[in-house]
N, C-alpha and C positions, 0 to 999 in steps of 0.2 A: 619085626624090623621093620622101619621104611625101609624105603627103592632110597634112598638121600644115606638112612645109615648105613646099608648096605654097601652103598658106595661109600662112602667117608672110612668102614672098615678094608677094605682091599687097597683106598688109598694109605692107608695104617698100614699095611700089609707088603706094602714096595720099599725097594731098598733108597737111599737117598739118589743113586743114578739113575734108579726107577722113578720119581718122582720129579727128577732133575727132565729125563726124556719124555716125559709126558706132557709138563707143564710146557716144555720144548712142541711140543703134538701137538695141543692145543691152540699155545697162539697162534701154530699155521694152520692153520682147520680156523681161529678168527678170520687172519687177512684173509683166509680163501671164501669165507662168506660176506663178509663188507667190501672187499672186491666186487665179488656176485652183487649184492647187492646196488653198489652203486653201478654198476652198464643195467640193471633191472634185474636178471636174473634170479632170485633168492623165489623161492616158492615159500619159504616159511619165515617168516620175518623173528620169530619162537629162537632159531635158535641161534641169534646173536645171544641175546640171552640169557640162556642153556650153556653157553661158551663158556664165558666170560662168568659166571657160577662156578663154573666146574674147575678154569681159572682159582678163584676165590677159595673154592677148596683145596686143590690143590697145594694151590698157597701156606694156609690154616696147616696143612700139613707138614710143612716145609715148617714156619715155624716152631710148631708143638716142637717139633725134632731138633731142632737145632735149642729149644729154652732149654729137652730136658738132656740134652746133651753139658751141655753149661753148667743144670745145677747137678749135673755126677747118674740121676736119671735112668732109667733104665729105658729105652723109648717104649 
């Protein structure tokens, strides 16, 4: 399994509240990195892209869970 597949499996194992908390944490990290970039303190510019991708994965899993619940399927 690739690292991305493992990360997705880990996200899918989280509950709805844990996913929401993870999403808030990622958004906070993105804010901090963007702030650091603005003042010129970012050493790794790829951090922003990585955090944005993690945010997208988290939101995708949330939508999958919501759609499964609407259809009555087990998540």
